[in-house]
GUDOMI-865990 format. One record per residue: x, y, z of N, C-alpha, C in turn; residue number from 0; residue in three letters. Coordinates in Angstrom, 3 decimals, decimal comma. Each point is the difference from the previous one (the first is absolute). Example, Ala and Ser with C-alpha at 12.3 -4.5 7.8 and 13.67 -1.06 7.14 Angstrom:
<nodes>
NODE	13,190	-5,690	7,800	-0,890	1,190	0,000	0,900	1,200	0,000	0	ALA $
NODE	-0,350	1,050	-0,720	0,820	1,190	0,060	-0,770	1,090	0,730	1	SER $
</nodes>
This chain:
<nodes>
NODE	69,575	109,697	207,673	1,242	0,416	-0,616	0,493	-1,004	-1,011	0	MET $
NODE	-0,210	-1,264	0,369	0,414	-1,037	-0,948	-0,791	0,119	-1,294	1	GLU $
NODE	-1,269	0,329	0,147	-0,844	0,128	-1,198	0,481	1,168	-0,869	2	ASP $
NODE	0,431	1,085	0,679	0,515	1,144	-0,763	1,276	-0,369	-0,754	3	ASP $
NODE	0,832	-0,811	0,658	1,252	-0,437	-0,652	-0,316	-0,865	-1,213	4	LYS $
NODE	-0,937	-0,929	0,160	-0,367	-0,906	-1,104	-0,580	0,801	-1,162	5	LYS $
NODE	-0,809	0,991	0,381	-0,607	0,806	-1,048	1,049	0,803	-0,745	6	GLN $
NODE	0,953	0,550	0,743	1,069	0,762	-0,650	0,856	-0,909	-0,858	7	LYS $
NODE	0,347	-1,207	0,531	0,801	-0,956	-0,780	-0,773	-0,445	-1,237	8	ASN $
NODE	-1,279	-0,256	0,167	-0,826	-0,438	-1,127	-0,107	1,082	-1,063	9	GLY $
NODE	-0,186	1,221	0,463	-0,126	1,075	-0,987	1,348	0,312	-0,644	10	SER $
NODE	1,096	-0,151	0,755	1,326	0,230	-0,585	0,324	-1,076	-1,027	11	ALA $
NODE	-0,314	-1,256	0,327	0,239	-1,103	-0,946	-0,890	0,160	-1,217	12	ALA $
NODE	-1,252	0,385	0,231	-0,935	0,202	-1,115	0,465	1,124	-0,898	13	GLY $
NODE	0,461	1,054	0,642	0,513	1,145	-0,749	1,238	-0,389	-0,823	14	LEU $
NODE	0,879	-0,758	0,619	1,204	-0,461	-0,704	-0,366	-0,830	-1,232	15	PHE $
NODE	-0,880	-1,003	0,192	-0,385	-0,861	-1,123	-0,754	0,768	-1,077	16	PHE $
NODE	-0,779	0,976	0,388	-0,718	0,819	-0,987	0,997	0,746	-0,895	17	THR $
NODE	0,958	0,676	0,633	1,008	0,718	-0,793	0,880	-0,963	-0,806	18	PHE $
NODE	0,307	-1,142	0,602	0,830	-1,001	-0,686	-0,679	-0,474	-1,280	19	PHE $
NODE	-1,283	-0,369	0,092	-0,730	-0,483	-1,188	-0,204	1,105	-1,026	20	PHE $
NODE	-0,249	1,223	0,474	-0,128	1,125	-0,944	1,320	0,232	-0,745	21	ARG $
NODE	1,114	-0,107	0,729	1,318	0,150	-0,636	0,238	-1,065	-1,060	22	GLY $
NODE	-0,387	-1,246	0,325	0,168	-1,094	-0,972	-0,862	0,252	-1,229	23	ILE $
NODE	-1,241	0,427	0,189	-0,895	0,292	-1,131	0,583	1,109	-0,872	24	VAL $
NODE	0,526	1,043	0,628	0,592	1,112	-0,764	1,224	-0,485	-0,779	25	ILE $
NODE	0,860	-0,797	0,651	1,189	-0,534	-0,680	-0,407	-0,886	-1,177	26	ILE $
NODE	-0,993	-0,882	0,214	-0,474	-0,862	-1,096	-0,576	0,831	-1,144	27	LEU $
NODE	-0,727	1,045	0,339	-0,562	0,866	-1,047	1,112	0,659	-0,808	28	ALA $
NODE	1,049	0,468	0,670	1,128	0,619	-0,708	0,716	-1,014	-0,885	29	LEU $
NODE	0,175	-1,227	0,510	0,645	-1,053	-0,802	-0,832	-0,318	-1,235	30	VAL $
NODE	-1,318	-0,097	0,174	-0,881	-0,295	-1,146	0,066	1,122	-1,033	31	ILE $
NODE	-0,021	1,249	0,458	0,088	1,143	-0,926	1,343	-0,020	-0,730	32	VAL $
NODE	1,084	-0,267	0,734	1,330	-0,048	-0,612	0,113	-1,118	-1,025	33	GLY $
NODE	-0,496	-1,195	0,354	0,037	-1,134	-0,951	-0,860	0,276	-1,222	34	LEU $
NODE	-1,153	0,636	0,202	-0,869	0,344	-1,134	0,707	0,960	-0,949	35	SER $
NODE	0,647	0,998	0,571	0,721	0,969	-0,841	1,125	-0,690	-0,765	36	ALA $
NODE	0,728	-0,888	0,664	1,087	-0,742	-0,649	-0,547	-0,890	-1,117	37	TYR $
NODE	-1,131	-0,675	0,263	-0,612	-0,880	-0,992	-0,440	0,794	-1,232	38	LEU $
NODE	-0,626	1,153	0,229	-0,432	0,846	-1,125	1,210	0,440	-0,812	39	VAL $
NODE	1,068	0,387	0,677	1,226	0,422	-0,694	0,564	-1,139	-0,850	40	LYS $
NODE	0,026	-1,209	0,542	0,528	-1,156	-0,740	-0,887	-0,357	-1,192	41	GLU $
NODE	-1,301	0,127	0,166	-0,919	-0,279	-1,122	0,241	0,990	-1,126	42	ILE $
NODE	0,142	1,277	0,350	0,270	1,027	-1,022	1,336	-0,276	-0,678	43	ILE $
NODE	1,001	-0,343	0,790	1,323	-0,316	-0,566	-0,069	-1,218	-0,912	44	ARG $
NODE	-0,773	-1,015	0,397	-0,165	-1,203	-0,829	-0,667	0,310	-1,319	45	GLY $
NODE	-1,007	0,892	0,017	-0,663	0,398	-1,238	0,958	0,738	-0,920	46	ASN $
NODE	0,854	0,858	0,582	0,997	0,711	-0,805	0,958	-0,977	-0,658	47	ASP $
NODE	0,437	-1,027	0,748	0,905	-1,003	-0,563	-0,678	-0,779	-1,117	48	LEU $
NODE	-1,291	-0,327	0,185	-0,729	-0,726	-1,051	-0,073	0,832	-1,267	49	LYS $
NODE	-0,255	1,307	0,175	-0,064	0,880	-1,166	1,338	0,041	-0,716	50	LYS $
NODE	1,088	0,073	0,791	1,333	0,043	-0,603	0,315	-1,304	-0,708	51	LYS $
NODE	-0,402	-1,130	0,574	0,256	-1,289	-0,640	-0,832	-0,151	-1,254	52	LYS $
NODE	-1,197	0,597	-0,002	-0,893	-0,121	-1,145	0,499	0,746	-1,213	53	GLY $
NODE	0,762	1,064	0,202	0,548	0,739	-1,126	1,419	-0,462	-0,240	54	THR $
NODE	0,383	-0,084	-1,250	1,349	-0,429	-0,338	0,990	1,078	0,366	55	LYS $
NODE	1,063	-0,415	0,632	1,044	0,956	0,362	0,677	0,478	-1,269	56	ALA $
NODE	0,353	1,269	-0,039	0,706	0,531	-1,158	1,457	-0,416	0,110	57	ALA $
NODE	0,391	-0,874	-0,908	1,370	-0,489	0,012	0,799	0,826	-0,989	58	VAL $
NODE	1,046	0,606	0,499	0,825	0,829	-0,868	0,781	-0,901	-0,937	59	GLU $
NODE	-0,185	0,183	-1,300	0,732	-0,775	-0,985	1,214	0,798	-0,429	60	LYS $
NODE	1,005	-0,722	-0,388	1,199	0,669	-0,485	-0,377	0,850	-1,196	61	SER $
NODE	0,644	1,117	-0,152	-0,317	0,882	-1,120	0,284	-0,668	-1,335	62	ILE $
NODE	0,763	-1,060	0,032	0,351	-0,671	-1,245	-0,742	-1,314	-0,187	63	LEU $
NODE	-1,077	-0,227	0,725	-0,706	-1,268	-0,141	-1,492	0,203	-0,089	64	THR $
NODE	-0,669	-0,948	-0,616	-1,447	-0,034	0,011	-0,400	-1,436	0,253	65	GLU $
NODE	-1,257	-0,228	0,289	-0,431	-1,351	0,306	0,233	-0,913	-1,186	66	GLU $
NODE	0,373	-1,242	0,299	0,139	-0,977	-1,068	-1,386	-0,276	-0,531	67	LYS $
NODE	-0,117	-0,262	-1,223	-1,305	-0,239	-0,584	0,065	0,304	-1,480	68	GLY $
NODE	0,739	1,009	-0,367	0,204	0,297	-1,404	1,243	-0,771	-0,422	69	ASP $
NODE	-0,181	-1,278	-0,260	1,095	-0,909	-0,358	1,068	-0,038	1,084	70	ASP $
NODE	-0,386	0,224	1,251	0,913	-0,031	1,149	1,142	1,013	-0,111	71	ASN $
NODE	-0,181	1,051	-0,759	1,049	1,012	-0,161	0,097	0,869	1,232	72	LEU $
NODE	1,228	0,342	0,367	0,225	0,903	1,115	0,340	1,364	-0,597	73	ILE $
NODE	-0,944	0,918	0,075	0,207	1,356	-0,495	-1,063	0,875	0,635	74	SER $
NODE	0,064	1,330	-0,195	-1,060	0,765	0,625	-0,605	1,103	-0,842	75	ASN $
NODE	0,769	0,870	-0,619	-0,553	1,179	-0,637	-0,223	-0,247	-1,488	76	LYS $
NODE	-1,192	0,204	-0,451	-0,252	-0,061	-1,432	0,203	1,410	-0,551	77	GLN $
NODE	0,539	0,070	-1,205	0,262	1,297	-0,608	-1,321	0,704	-0,308	78	LYS $
NODE	-0,100	1,250	0,436	-1,193	0,792	-0,255	0,360	1,159	-0,913	79	ASP $
NODE	-0,856	0,229	-0,993	0,207	1,154	-0,870	-1,313	0,740	-0,107	80	GLU $
NODE	0,010	1,315	0,207	-1,193	0,805	-0,137	-0,128	0,406	-1,455	81	ASP $
NODE	-1,223	-0,064	-0,522	-0,216	0,430	-1,377	-1,030	1,122	-0,006	82	THR $
NODE	0,203	0,921	-0,911	-0,956	1,090	-0,187	-0,221	0,135	-1,496	83	THR $
NODE	-0,931	0,850	-0,369	-0,256	0,215	-1,424	0,479	1,382	-0,412	84	THR $
NODE	0,638	0,067	-1,165	0,441	1,304	-0,495	-1,151	0,650	-0,762	85	ASP $
NODE	0,278	1,148	-0,635	-1,074	0,732	-0,677	-0,601	-0,763	-1,176	86	GLU $
NODE	0,744	-0,999	-0,550	-0,517	-0,800	-1,114	-0,830	-1,186	0,490	87	ASN $
NODE	-0,082	-0,179	1,318	-0,753	-1,126	0,535	0,824	-1,270	0,108	88	GLY $
NODE	1,309	0,082	-0,303	0,852	-1,182	0,098	0,519	-0,145	1,422	89	ASP $
NODE	0,182	-1,248	0,400	0,557	-0,250	1,331	1,490	0,316	0,000	90	ASN $
NODE	0,454	0,696	1,020	1,424	0,286	0,161	0,402	-0,427	1,389	91	THR $
NODE	1,226	-0,398	0,157	0,486	-0,407	1,310	0,565	1,210	0,712	92	GLU $
NODE	-0,572	0,266	1,189	0,397	1,177	0,758	1,137	-0,358	0,940	93	GLU $
NODE	0,999	0,826	0,038	1,101	-0,216	0,935	0,885	-1,176	-0,368	94	GLY $
NODE	-0,013	-0,410	-1,260	0,830	-1,139	-0,406	1,469	0,408	0,013	95	LYS $
NODE	0,799	-0,807	0,682	1,424	0,293	0,094	0,722	-0,547	-1,216	96	LYS $
NODE	1,173	0,557	-0,248	0,825	-0,535	-1,068	0,390	-1,421	0,335	97	GLU $
NODE	0,046	-0,860	-1,011	0,387	-1,379	0,249	1,451	-0,061	0,435	98	LYS $
NODE	0,228	-0,758	1,071	1,351	-0,201	0,502	0,560	-1,235	-0,704	99	VAL $
NODE	1,191	0,108	-0,526	0,605	-1,126	-0,705	0,456	-1,067	0,994	100	SER $
NODE	-0,316	-1,245	-0,318	0,409	-1,131	0,836	1,245	-0,682	-0,548	101	SER $
NODE	0,586	0,581	-1,056	1,098	-0,655	-0,716	1,175	-0,367	0,896	102	ALA $
NODE	0,367	0,846	0,969	1,166	-0,272	0,847	-0,367	-0,425	1,422	103	ASN $
NODE	-1,264	-0,273	0,227	-0,438	-0,412	1,340	0,150	-1,508	0,175	104	MET $
NODE	0,163	-0,407	1,245	0,113	-1,430	0,292	-1,397	-0,619	-0,079	105	LYS $
NODE	-0,132	-0,982	-0,904	-1,286	-0,646	-0,278	0,150	-1,499	0,230	106	ILE $
NODE	-1,001	-0,603	0,620	-0,030	-1,454	0,169	-1,247	-0,510	-0,704	107	VAL $
NODE	0,182	-1,022	-0,824	-1,118	-0,645	-0,684	-0,223	-1,348	0,677	108	VAL $
NODE	-1,223	-0,226	0,500	-0,320	-1,237	0,715	-0,939	-0,871	-0,818	109	LEU $
NODE	0,308	-1,280	-0,042	-0,866	-0,960	-0,665	-1,031	-0,481	1,016	110	ASN $
NODE	-1,275	0,336	-0,248	-1,078	-0,418	0,893	-0,921	-0,978	-0,709	111	ALA $
NODE	0,599	-0,823	-0,909	-0,769	-0,992	-0,755	0,706	-1,351	0,090	112	THR $
NODE	-0,592	-0,986	-0,645	0,606	-1,338	-0,071	0,973	-0,111	-1,179	113	GLU $
NODE	0,079	1,035	-0,852	0,843	-0,026	-1,199	1,461	0,249	0,405	114	VAL $
NODE	0,854	-0,965	-0,227	1,412	0,141	0,375	0,715	0,995	-0,913	115	GLU $
NODE	0,864	0,809	0,579	0,822	0,929	-0,769	-0,713	1,256	-0,458	116	GLY $
NODE	-1,237	0,196	0,437	-0,780	1,155	-0,468	0,619	1,323	0,452	117	LEU $
NODE	0,423	0,089	1,240	0,619	1,245	0,491	1,283	0,295	-0,764	118	ALA $
NODE	0,771	-1,031	-0,334	1,240	0,192	-0,763	-0,280	0,542	-1,391	119	GLY $
NODE	-1,048	-0,525	-0,634	-0,345	0,487	-1,352	-0,439	1,473	0,048	120	ARG $
NODE	-0,804	0,362	1,011	-0,431	1,394	0,114	1,175	0,907	0,353	121	TRP $
NODE	0,925	-0,508	0,804	1,192	0,784	0,345	0,789	0,322	-1,257	122	THR $
NODE	0,176	-0,992	-0,864	0,726	0,213	-1,260	-0,717	1,028	-0,872	123	ALA $
NODE	-1,346	-0,085	-0,068	-0,758	0,959	-0,812	0,190	1,419	0,524	124	LYS $
NODE	-0,047	0,154	1,311	0,153	1,336	0,582	1,419	0,533	-0,199	125	LEU $
NODE	0,998	-0,869	0,106	1,383	0,429	-0,251	0,169	0,429	-1,454	126	GLU $
NODE	-0,603	-0,750	-0,920	0,044	0,390	-1,422	-0,667	1,347	-0,234	127	ASP $
NODE	-0,998	0,325	0,853	-0,721	1,264	-0,144	0,743	1,158	0,663	128	ALA $
NODE	1,150	-0,264	0,665	0,803	1,079	0,557	0,014	0,099	1,523	129	GLY $
NODE	-0,631	-0,924	0,680	0,035	0,011	1,466	1,290	-0,701	0,421	130	PHE $
NODE	0,814	0,674	0,812	1,372	-0,467	0,235	0,201	-0,856	1,245	131	THR $
NODE	-0,869	0,109	1,002	0,218	-0,723	1,266	-1,206	-0,886	0,302	132	ASP $
NODE	-0,143	-1,076	-0,775	-1,159	-0,885	0,108	0,472	-1,395	0,404	133	VAL $
NODE	-0,665	-0,600	0,980	0,334	-1,371	0,400	-1,285	-0,821	0,101	134	SER $
NODE	0,159	-1,323	-0,080	-1,139	-0,919	0,023	0,011	-0,815	1,286	135	ALA $
NODE	-1,197	-0,328	0,483	-0,149	-0,835	1,195	-1,399	-0,618	-0,030	136	ALA $
NODE	-0,369	-0,645	1,092	-1,302	-0,662	0,076	-0,857	0,595	1,114	137	ASN $
NODE	-1,294	-0,012	-0,240	-0,974	0,339	1,031	-0,482	-1,323	0,583	138	SER $
NODE	-0,153	-0,059	1,318	-0,501	-1,228	0,612	-1,506	-0,140	-0,176	139	TYR $
NODE	-0,673	1,101	-0,347	-1,445	-0,026	-0,261	-0,227	0,028	-1,505	140	ASN $
NODE	-1,106	-0,555	-0,430	-0,371	-0,002	-1,418	-1,077	1,059	-0,231	141	LYS $
NODE	0,087	0,691	-1,146	-0,943	1,060	-0,322	-0,583	-0,222	-1,390	142	TYR $
NODE	-1,252	0,449	-0,156	-0,649	-0,096	-1,309	0,401	1,175	-0,891	143	ASP $
NODE	0,149	1,170	0,600	0,345	1,184	-0,787	1,308	0,604	0,513	144	THR $
NODE	0,661	0,702	-0,873	1,280	0,619	0,336	-0,218	1,225	0,881	145	THR $
NODE	0,868	0,152	0,991	-0,041	1,141	0,922	1,359	0,709	-0,051	146	LYS $
NODE	-0,020	1,310	0,054	1,242	0,777	0,062	-0,019	0,770	1,320	147	ILE $
NODE	0,983	-0,280	0,843	0,135	0,705	1,275	1,154	0,978	-0,120	148	LEU $
NODE	-0,225	1,237	0,417	1,025	1,032	-0,104	0,280	0,580	1,385	149	VAL $
NODE	1,209	0,527	0,178	0,407	0,541	1,294	-0,721	1,301	0,333	150	ALA $
NODE	-0,348	0,766	-1,031	-0,728	1,248	0,229	-0,854	0,326	-1,208	151	GLU $
NODE	-1,022	0,775	0,240	-0,941	0,332	-1,060	0,700	0,733	-1,151	152	GLU $
NODE	-0,398	-0,328	-1,227	0,579	0,625	-1,182	1,049	-0,861	-0,675	153	GLY $
NODE	0,500	-1,026	0,691	0,990	-0,894	-0,602	-0,711	-1,121	-0,770	154	LEU $
NODE	0,711	-0,569	-0,949	-0,460	-1,196	-0,696	-1,012	0,203	-1,098	155	GLY $
NODE	-0,381	1,260	-0,247	-0,998	0,219	-1,053	0,534	-0,369	-1,382	156	GLU $
NODE	1,312	0,173	-0,207	0,570	-0,379	-1,295	0,078	-1,521	-0,142	157	ASP $
NODE	0,017	-0,722	1,082	0,018	-1,471	-0,063	-1,399	-0,534	-0,259	158	ILE $
NODE	-0,997	0,715	0,447	-1,371	-0,468	-0,139	-0,391	-0,160	-1,470	159	GLN $
NODE	0,657	0,721	-0,893	-0,338	-0,164	-1,420	0,363	-1,389	-0,530	160	GLU $
NODE	0,922	-0,710	0,673	0,333	-1,372	-0,391	-1,021	-1,002	0,574	161	TYR $
NODE	-0,739	0,440	1,016	-0,997	-0,843	0,660	-1,303	0,797	0,086	162	PHE $
NODE	-0,711	0,158	-1,108	-1,159	0,896	-0,037	-1,129	-0,377	0,964	163	PRO $
NODE	-0,119	-1,265	0,355	-1,083	-0,415	0,895	0,423	-0,029	1,471	164	ASN $
NODE	1,256	0,364	0,253	0,523	-0,058	1,372	-0,485	1,184	0,822	165	ALA $
NODE	-0,209	-0,247	1,282	-0,304	1,109	0,912	1,319	0,495	0,577	166	SER $
NODE	0,056	1,287	0,296	1,212	0,578	0,574	-0,371	0,615	1,347	167	ILE $
NODE	0,799	-0,264	1,014	-0,295	0,529	1,333	1,289	0,163	0,791	168	SER $
NODE	-0,061	0,877	0,993	1,134	0,178	0,892	-0,013	-1,167	0,979	169	VAL $
NODE	1,135	-0,674	0,164	0,058	-1,146	0,902	1,347	-0,683	-0,043	170	GLY $
NODE	0,085	-1,092	0,718	1,218	-0,791	0,037	-0,367	-1,437	0,325	171	THR $
NODE	0,984	-0,857	0,057	-0,209	-1,393	0,375	1,004	-0,354	1,082	172	MET $
NODE	-0,207	-1,146	0,616	0,900	-0,451	1,056	0,714	-1,271	-0,437	173	THR $
NODE	0,984	-0,407	0,783	0,735	-1,225	-0,306	-0,877	-1,234	0,153	174	SER $
NODE	-1,164	0,146	0,608	-0,930	-1,122	0,095	-0,798	-0,163	-1,281	175	GLU $
NODE	0,080	0,986	-0,898	-0,773	-0,040	-1,230	0,842	-0,241	-1,246	176	GLU $
NODE	1,318	0,178	0,113	0,856	-0,135	-1,166	1,415	-0,390	0,413	177	THR $
NODE	0,730	-0,603	-0,953	1,402	-0,334	0,266	0,945	1,084	-0,524	178	ASP $
NODE	-0,567	1,121	-0,450	0,809	1,097	-0,565	0,684	0,806	1,098	179	ALA $
NODE	1,163	0,583	-0,355	0,657	0,971	0,876	-0,675	1,343	-0,271	180	ASP $
NODE	-0,700	0,524	0,972	-0,793	1,214	-0,199	0,707	1,272	0,469	181	LEU $
NODE	1,298	-0,090	0,289	0,763	1,162	0,448	0,049	1,056	-1,104	182	THR $
NODE	-0,427	1,206	0,317	0,005	1,159	-0,911	-0,867	-0,195	-1,241	183	ASP $
NODE	-0,886	-0,971	-0,003	-0,883	-0,215	-1,152	-1,054	1,095	-0,036	184	VAL $
NODE	-0,166	0,617	-1,161	-0,979	1,068	-0,168	-1,291	-0,508	-0,646	185	LYS $
NODE	0,129	-1,064	-0,809	-1,167	-0,514	-0,727	0,013	-1,526	0,048	186	ILE $
NODE	-1,146	-0,581	0,347	-0,160	-1,451	-0,013	-1,106	-0,316	-0,997	187	ILE $
NODE	0,326	-0,824	-0,988	-1,001	-0,422	-0,974	-0,334	-1,456	0,291	188	ILE $
NODE	-1,231	-0,259	0,357	-0,425	-1,366	0,324	-0,786	-0,511	-1,212	189	ILE $
NODE	0,656	-0,888	-0,770	-0,623	-0,491	-1,225	-1,061	-1,034	0,341	190	ILE $
NODE	-1,248	0,302	-0,377	-1,111	-0,910	0,222	-0,291	-0,830	-1,246	191	GLY $
NODE	-0,937	-0,902	0,133	-0,353	-0,902	-1,100	-0,453	0,757	-1,236	192	ALA $
NODE	-0,551	1,210	0,173	-0,479	0,781	-1,143	1,122	0,380	-0,959	193	SER $
NODE	1,252	0,043	0,498	1,146	0,344	-0,845	0,979	-1,177	-0,156	194	ASP $
NODE	-0,486	-1,198	0,263	0,897	-1,160	-0,085	0,231	-0,462	-1,431	195	SER $
NODE	-0,836	0,411	-0,921	0,161	-0,426	-1,391	0,910	0,907	-0,789	196	GLY $
NODE	0,517	1,032	0,601	0,843	0,978	-0,717	1,372	-0,558	-0,309	197	GLN $
</nodes>
């Protein structure tokens, strides 16, 4: 009888340890599978982040600014005009709007050169030409060529005839770029070195 008891105890203990070790193996297998899945997920996520870092993020620029580089000017839209040919083969401007007069608009002339008093001289010339609300100030940046910034497309075309080499674009400036009061200003003329001899 004692032998039967020992055999039963031995087989019960053996049975217990067998199931115990099988349970541990199954748990370890599940942990390994779970960690593998997590590792694969993290690797995929890391690759996605690398791809995102590798491409430049699209930075929204203000509608009135462009990258500095063209004489450090802050502006954005260049004037576009579509041209077509008429029956004589001559180029004609399609959709050209009537010129808007700048005579009564608030205009600021900025000196963007080393020449003292240049903005004042241009202000006087424009006043003599019939522009009634013109003031002079300084640009903190220096430019090689004259730029005309307008509040909206179609403005300033009559001023461009005084500065034939100037580019005209929709834009504005900030108090970090000029000492001018820009309240209600419709046109900013930034006199560059190209017009400093006038």
